[in-house]
N, C-alpha and C positions, 0 to 999 in steps of 0.2 A: 881486717881490711875495712869493714864497715865502720868500726869504732874510730879508726884513724881518719877516715874520710869525714866522718861527722864532727870530730873534734877539730880537725883542720879547718872545716867550713865555719865552725863556731868562732874560732879566733880570727879568721879572715873577716868575717862579718863584723866582729867587734872593732877591728882595726879600720874597717871602712865606714864606721860610724852608724851601723845599723842599730836601731833600737833593740834593747836587750831582749824583749819578749819575742820579737820576730826572728832575731838571731838564734835564740834557743829553739823556737818552733821549726825553723827551716833545717837546722842541723839534726834535730830529732827526726823530722820527716825524711831527711836524706838517709839516715841510718836504716829506717824501715824500707826505703826504696832500694838501697844498694844491696843489702845482704842479710837482713834480719830474718830469723826463722819464725818470728812472731807475726801473726796476721795484723793487717793495718787497723783492724777494729780495736786492737789492744792500745794503739796510740790514742784513739778517741776516748776509750775508757779511762786511760790514765789522765788525760787532760781534764776530764770531768771529775774523776776521783780525787784529783789534787785539791779540789775545793770542797770536798765533802767532810768538813770539820767544823764543829761548832766554834772552836777557838778562833777560827779565821774571821768570824763575825766581828771580833774586836777591832779589826783594821778599819772597815768602813764606819763603824761607830765613832772611833776616836778621830778619824779624819773629819767626819761631819761635826764633831764637837769643836775641833780646831777651827774649821771654817765658820761655824756659827759664832765663835768667839770673835773672829775678825770682823764679822758683819755687825756685831753688837756694840762695837766701840771699845771692847776690852783692850785692844792693842794701844789705842791712844791713851787710855788711863794707865796702863802699865808703863808706857813711855814717860808719862808725867811723873810717875813714882820713881822710875829709874833716874830721871834727870834730877829729881829732888834729892835722891840719895847720893848722887855723884857730883853735885854742884860745887863742892869745896875741894874736889880733886883736880889734879892737872889733867887736862884733856877730858873735861866733864862729859861732853857729848859722845866722845869715843868710848868712854867708860860706860855711859848709858847704853850704848850699842851692845856691849858685851853683856851687861846686866839684863837688858831686854830679851836677848836671846836665851839667857838662863831662865828668866820668867816664862818665856813662851815655850820652853822645852816641854813643859807639862801640858801645853795647850795645842801647839801645832803638830808636834810629834814627828816632824820632817825637817831635816836640815836644808833641803833644797827650797822648801816652802818658806822657811825662816829667812834664808839668804835673799830670796826674791822679794819678800816683804820689806826687809830692812834696807835693801838696795834702793827701793822706791821711796821708803819713808824717811830714812836717816841720811843717806849719802848726800842728797841735795842740801839738807840743813848743815851737814858737816862742811860742805864746800863753801857755803855762805860764811861759816865761822873761820875759814882760812885753812882748813885741812886740805892737803893735796888729794886729788881723786884716787890715785893708786893706794895711798895709805888708808883712806876711807873704805875702799873696796876690800883691801886686805883685812881690816878689822872686821868688816861685815861678814866676809866669807869664813874667816877663822872662828869667829864667835858662834857662827851657825853650827859648828861641829859639836858644840855642847848639847844641842838638841837631841842628838842620837842616843845619848845615855841617860838624859833626864826623863823619868817616866811621865807619860806613857809613850815613849819613842816607838815608832813603827818598826824600826830595826830590831828592837827587843822582842816585839811580838812575833815577827817573822822568824827570828833565830830560835825562839822557844818552840814554835810550831814545827819548824823543819827538823830540829834535833831533839824534840820531845823533852825539853827542859822547862821547869816551872817558870811560867811567865811572871808570877807574883814575886818570886825570888830574884828574877832578872831585873824587875822594876826597882827593887830595893838596892840591888847590887850596883846599879848605875848611878845612884844618887851621889855618893862620895866622889867617885871619879869625875862626875859632871861638875861638882862644886870645885874640885881641884883644878879642872880645866879653866873654869870661869875665873877663879882667883889668880891663876898663873897668867892668863891673858890680860887681866886688869893690871897686874904688876908690870908686865911688859909694856902695856899701853901707856902707863904712867911714866915709865922710864923714857920711852920714845918721845912722848909729848914734852917732857922736861928738856930732853936733849935738843929737840928741834923747835921748841918754843910754841907749841900748838896750844891754844886756848888755856890761859892761866886760870887758876881757881877763882870762882865767883864769891865775892864778899858780901853781897846783898843779904840782909837778914830776912828770913822767911817768917811770916806770921804764924801764930799757933793755929789759926783757922785754916790756913792753906795746908799746913802739915796734916791736920786731922782729915780734911776733905779728900786730899789726894791719897793719903794712906788708906783710908776707909774704902775708897773706890778700887784701889789696887788689891787690897786684901780679899775682896769679894771674888776677884778673878783667880787669885792664887790659892783659894780654897779648893779648886777643882782637883789638883793632884793629891791634896790631903784627903779629900773625900774618896778618891779612887783607891789609893793605897790603903787607907784606913779601913774601908769597906771590905777589901780583899783580905786584909790581915785578920779581922775579927770574924770573917766568914759570913758576912751579910750577903755578899754576891761574889761570883766568879769574875775573872778578868774580862770575859766576854760580856757578862751582865754589867760590869763596871763601865764598859763602853757605852751601853745604852743609858746608864745613869748619867754619864758625862754629857751626852746629847741633851737629856732632859734638863740638867743643871744649866747648860749653856743657853738653852731656849728660854728658861725661866729668867735668867739674868738679863738676856737680851730684850725680852718682851716686857717684863714686869719691874725689873730693878733699874736698868739704864734706859729702858723705853725707846730704844733706837731701832728695833727690828719690827718691820711691818710685814704684812702678808707677801708683798712683792719681794722684799729682801730675803724672806725665808725661802721663797721659791728659787731665787737666784743662788742662795747658799746651798740649797739642796741639790740643784743641778751641778754646781761646782764640786760638791762632795761626791756625787755619783761618778763624774768623770775621773776624779782623782782616785777613787776606790777601784774603778774598773782597771785603771792603769796598773795598780799594784797587784790586784788579784789575777789579772791576765798573766803577769810575769810568774806568779806562783803556780798557776795552772800549767803553763808550758814547761816550767822548771821541774814540775813533778814528772812529766813524761820524760824529760831529759835524764833526771836522776834515776828513773826506773830502768832505762836501758844501760846506764852505767852499772847498776846493781846486777842486771842479767849477765853482764860481761865480767863481773867480779872485779871491776876497777877499784872500788873503795877498799876491798880486802887486799888487793895487791899493793896498793899504796901504803896501807897500814903495815903490811908485812915488810915492805921495803924500808919504810922509815924506822920501824921498831928494830930492824936488824942492823941498820946503819947508825942510828942515833942511840947513844948509850945512857942518856940521862934526861930527866924532865927539863932541866935548864937548857941543855943543848937543843932539845926539841922546840922549846919556846923561842929561843933565839932564831932557829931556822924558820919557824912558822912566821915570826914577825918579819924577818927579811923577805921571805917569799910573798907575804901579803902586801908589804910596802911596795915591792917591785911590781906586783900585779896590779896594785892600785893605780900605778902610773898609766895603765893601759885599759883597764876594765872598769866598768861602772860598778858602784858599790853594791847594788842589789844583785848583780851577777855574781860577784865574789861571795856574797853572803849565802845565796841560794845554791850555787853550784859547788863551792869549795868547802863550806862549813860541814856538810855531811861526810866529806872525805877526811877532814882533819880532826873533827871532834872525837871519833872513835879512837884515833891514835893518842890524842890527849888523855882520854880515859885510861888507856893502857899504861900510861906513865903516872897515873894517880892524880892527874890534874882535875880539880873540881869543875864539872861542866858549866856551872854558873860563872866561875872565874874565867874559864876559857872563852865563854860567850862574850863577856865584856871586853876581853883582849881582842877578840875577833872583830867586834863591832867598832872599837876605836881604830883598829887598823883600816877597816873598810872606809871609815869616816875620813881619816887622814888622806886616803886616796882621792877623795872628791875635790881637794884643793891642790892636788899634785899634777904637774904637767906630765904628759901632753894632753890627757883626756879627762881631767877632773871635771865632773858635772857641776859642782858648786862654783868652781873657777869660771866655767863658761857661762853659767847662769848670771853670776855677779857682773862679769865683764860685759856681757851683752846688754845688761840694763844700765850700767853706769857709763859705758862707752870707753872704758880703760883698755889699753892694749894688753895682750897676754904677757908680753915681755916686761912691761912696767909692773903689772900685777905680780909676776913671779918675784921680781926684785923686792917688792914691798912685803910680800907674804912670807918670805924666807925666815925671818926671825920668829914669826908665829908658828910656822911649820916645825921649826926646831923645838920650840916649847911643847908642842903637841906630841912630838916623838919622845921628849923627855917624860911627859906624863904617861905615855904608853909604856915605856920601860919601867917606870916606877910602879904602875899598876900590875905589870907582868910579874915582877920579882918581889912584890910585897902583896901577897894575896889578901891580907886583911883589909886593904883599901876597898876591895870590892865585896869581900865576904863578911866583914864584921857586922854590917847592918842586917843583911838577911839572916845570918846565924843568930843574931840577937833577937830579932822579931819573930822568926818562924821557929 
């Protein structure tokens, strides 16, 4: 009875739009109030215990590195590089939008942060170039999904922590799917821009000096993911220590290379980083308490037994898992799906012999697609609130991009080498 009431309250709060952290906390608190045999002190202990992990330090470190990069002028330089690389393509600015999200995947680590940034930075410029706002918003939202799988995506760190999976292998496993997403979105964008006549290719010749200066400035920023993954691979530092190195790298670039960060901007960036980190870590803390009472009630074990008895093959399980996660993504926030459901489904995947790193990438892509899926997609709402586009117009414009993302999801699901080849080769 207590479990049913707690779960019912959780989904009701989600549907009412309650923030994920508070929905998880209130439902867990209700479980203890209604009929749990455990003392209330156990709830407080689990909330605190959920953050007692060195690996979780990687989250605030990488968030801070991303914020520092934004304040240092890295974003502007990466945009110039993206525009330079896409200037001869149909829909050059729209293509630069996708490419910038791919570049920023290794810096911001958050698809919502990326969508918000590009909505402010690029959509007004795209409107001036003649792109309809719904199309610009759809490109911005869809391209932000690449961020979740490009290391060091926050979702990769959270999944690795929650399910005890190597974060270093997850970082590498997300590279190829992320590049495939970016390439597919750029191909679709090119087709749509050709079809509707958006921004023809630019024929102006670029001087060698401009190529060198723009490329050099962009490469300095793009070295961060290389430093992070390379350092983890050769054993110089752990993923958590890599986060600290990323902060130091961002600070050095911002202060001494680009010389745009002042003591005042460092203070503002630090404050922004703290607020963003607290948001993510509070969700993890309350999710830890929620997951613990599910474990007490044997819910994960029962779900695993039910699925393993009803599903006869790994392919059938993957199809069922994809369908379940895509449907839930229409109603639940991505972090909620990741933290609440991945510990339930990951053990079942292991029973069918599915590599935990492979299943992690599948899970994260699913949760990511949900963020642009109506009726409650967080990236959808973030983008539309900034650009002023109606939800109905956004849905019509984003549908082709959504279909491409589902195609990449299915390809990644049934071709494990896409996610596993690189980590298997390096580690």
